[in-house]
Every structure is written in C-alpha cells, then in structure tokens.
N, C-alpha and C positions, 0 to 999 in steps of 0.2 A: 823833544826829544823824550823826555817822563810818560810824557800823553802816550805815545804811541808804544810805549815798554807796555802799561798798564790795556792795553788795549790789545797787543800778541799775546800778551799771560791770558786775558779772560778768553779770548778765542780757543786756545788752546787746551783751556778748563772744560770747555762743551764740546770738543772735541773728544777729549779721555771719556767726558760723559757717556757721549753716542756711542763710545766704541766698548764703552761696558754694557752699556744697556744691548746692543749686539752680541756680543759674549754670551748675557745671559741667555738670551731668547734663541739663539743657536745651542745652547745647552737644553733645554726646555725641549725644545721642537726634537732634536737627538731622541730624548727620553722617551716621548710619544712615539716615534718610530722606530728605534732598536728593537730588533727582532726578539722575538718571547716577552716583552713588554705588554703590561695591559695597562692603558689610558685610568687613570681616576672615576673618569666621567667622560660618557659614550652617548651622545645625541640619540635621539630618536628617531629610527625611521620606521613611516608608516608603509607597511607593505600591501600588496594588492595579489591576488591569484592570477588576475587577468595579467597584469604588466609582468610580475615574475613568478614564471612558471615553475620556477623550483624552491617555491615557497614551503615549506614542514607544516603551515597550517591544518588542523585536520579538521574537517567540517563532521561531527555528529549526525546520522541518517536520523527523518523521526520515524521511529520505531512504528506510532499509529498509521502511519500511509505504508510502509513498506513491508513490517514485519512484526505485527500486532503479537502478545506474547497472551494476553489476556482481553474478556469481552469489552472489558472499558475501556481499551484501547481504542478499540476499531469505529473510525470515524465514521457515522451513518451517513454518508454520501449519499447524494440522489439528486441525478437532472430533472426529474420532475417532482421534485418537492413531497417524496415521498417516509413518513415516520416509519422506520425502522424500530424505534424503543420499545414497543411491546414485542418482537420478534427476539431485541437481544435480553427482554426478560425472560421471557418463554425458556430461551437455550440458557443462561445462568440456572433457571429450575432444573436442565435438564428433563425439560417437559417436552419432551419430543412430539408427541401426538399435536399440541398447542401450536406449536413450533410449526409444523409441516402444515397445519393449515395458514398458520399467519403468514408464510411463506407464501402458498399461494393466491393470498387475498390480496399481500402489498404487492405481489406482482403485474395484479391484475391491473393496480392504480398505475405501476409504472410504466406499464405499456401502451393505456391510451383510452379515451373513450370506449370505443368497441369493446375491448376487452372490459373494461367497468361494468358495461350493459347488459351484454353475454353470457358473461363468466368464462369464455374462452376465448383464447389469445387468436384474431386473426390472423395469417400469414405476415399484410402489410405492416402489420405495428410488430410483429415479434422483431421485423428487419427494421423496426428503428429503437425497438427496445434498449434503452441506454445503458453501454457497457460497467458503467458506473455504477449503478444498480445494482446489477448481475452481481460485479465484484466486493461488494459490500453484503449482498446476502451469503455470498461462497465464502468468503472472508471473518461472519459472523457464525457458521457453519462449522466451518475446519478448526476455528478456536477450540469451540465449544466442546467439539467431539474429542479433541487432538490429534487432527488430520484423519479421522477414521469416516466424514462426511459432508455431503460437499460436493458443487458441481463440479470443481476443479479433480481431485479423486475418481468421478465418474466421466469422465471424460480422459483418464487418467488409465482407465480401466478399460473402456473402450479401444484406445489408442493399443493397447498391449495385446489384448485378443483380438483386435483390428473385424471385430461383430458385434453389431448392437446383440442379436439374440444372443450371442455368449454373453456380453454384458450383463443383457437383463438375467442371463441364469446364476450370474455368480453375485449379481448384488440380491437376489432374490427377489425379482419381482417377475418372472416368468418362466416356467420353464423350457426346457428344449425343445425342437421335434424329437418322434412325433406327437406328443401332448399341447405341447404348446400353453399347456394350463396357467392361466394369471392366476396367479398367487393372492392379489388382493383387487377389485373388482368396484370402479368409478361406475358413478350413475350420474345423468343431470337431472337435477330440481328445478322442475319447470316455475316452481313459486317463488325460490331463493334467486334465482337464476345462476345455480352458482353447481359446480360439481361436487360430486359424496362420496362417499365410500359405501357399500351396503353393510349392513351390519352383520361382523363373522368376516367377512372379509377386505379387511383394513391392512395397511403396511406391520411390518414388525415394529411397531412401539418400543417395546419392552426389553430386546435386544438385536437390535439392529446392524447387519453385517454391514461391514464397511461399502461405504457407497451407497447403502439402501437409500439414504435422504440425503437433500429432499426429492419427493416425490412429485413435483412439480410438473403438469404436464403431460406426465405420465402415463400409457395408455391408449394417447390420442394425438400425439402428434411431434412425441421429443423426438423422432429418430430425422423428423425434415425440419421443422420450424425451431425446436428447442436447441437441438444442437449446431444448426447454422448460426444462432445467434451467439452461442457460445464459441462457437470458431471463430466466427467474428471480431469478437471479444479477446482472441487469441486464450482463451481457457487451455 
C-alpha cells in the first residue's frame, strides 16, 4: 500500500511539472503573437522578385548603358570589334575636326569589307550596319556636346521639320532652293580611297550649329542609306 502511494505521488509530480511547462509555453507564444508586440528575433526570409512581385528591393540601373553622363561612362560597344577609343579621346579634347574624321573611318570598319576597301558604304552593308556601333558613336557625340551633336539630334530635327532639305539648311549643311549651295564639299581621293573635304569647303568645326556633326555620309547618300540605318535602329 505504501508503495502504491509513492507511485501516485511521483506521477502527480510529473503531471504538475508538465502543466507548468505548458503554461509557460502558452505565455511565450502569446507574447510573440499579441498585437503590437515585436519579437526579439525574426528569421531571415530570402525574397525573389520573380516569386514575390510586391518586393520593394530597388534595382539601380547601369548608367553606362542607359544614360551616361560623361565620356568615361560610355561603353565602347561594337558588334564588329571596332575600336572607338580614339574617337572618345578626340571628343574629350573637343577636337571636332579629328572626331568627325575618326567617325567616318570607324564607320567604314563597322560597315564591312566593301566599305573599308572603297571608302564609301554600299547599300547592302549599310543595311547590316550594326545598331550597337551606331549607338556607341551617337552616345559619344551626344555626351561630348551636351546633346548638341550626334545622330539622335539630327534625326529629331528631320522629324520636327519633316523634310531633309530643311534639315540640311537648319544644321548648316546646304542652303535651301533655289541656290541649293553646299556649305561644305566632299571629294573622292582615288589614292587613299577615302572621301575628303576640299580646302576652304570644310564643315564648321569652330562653332558647329546644333546637329552639324558628325557629317558621316553627308552629301551623297545620307537621305537614302544612313537615314534608313538610323530608322532601322530606332533613332
């Protein structure tokens, strides 16, 4: 009989201890779930914008590829492995004459073997001139001139005026009819197989009007070929 009493007391003690742990656990749980109460420790939850569309994690865009503010930020991208570092160097120096010439030479490289051999870009190579290269050249000119030169501005002027002849007059390339006078003049050098400006008939490199530069392809096929390439590339 005494043995049974001891066993009963032992079981009762275990039940009391278990009950105390349950009460303590309930108090802790209530403390963490009570409104307005912040737990002292929170598990780390890895979020992914693909699985969590409401994620507020901000992604900083790469200004080198989207909106460069300096020439050093312009990525010299080329689909034809053309080196535009010299062009950037001339533009950093505001050497518009050398930069204009370098643009012409490097665009021949970007166009293809026919353009490199003849110094003029045939229609078939102009049709495949990489948009990547055109954008690199345009960004370099635009950044160097604070948006006053480059393909983008030239195309914007064309769209605004609705006519290439008026655009030529606006940027200082050619006067309107009836004179149709070219304000600069290109000639072909058979020895070098390159286009060159006649002495005294060069572009305005000292104080170029907005959209005056670069003068690539101007005078013999801008309004057919280069404009087509720029349109294709959505300038």
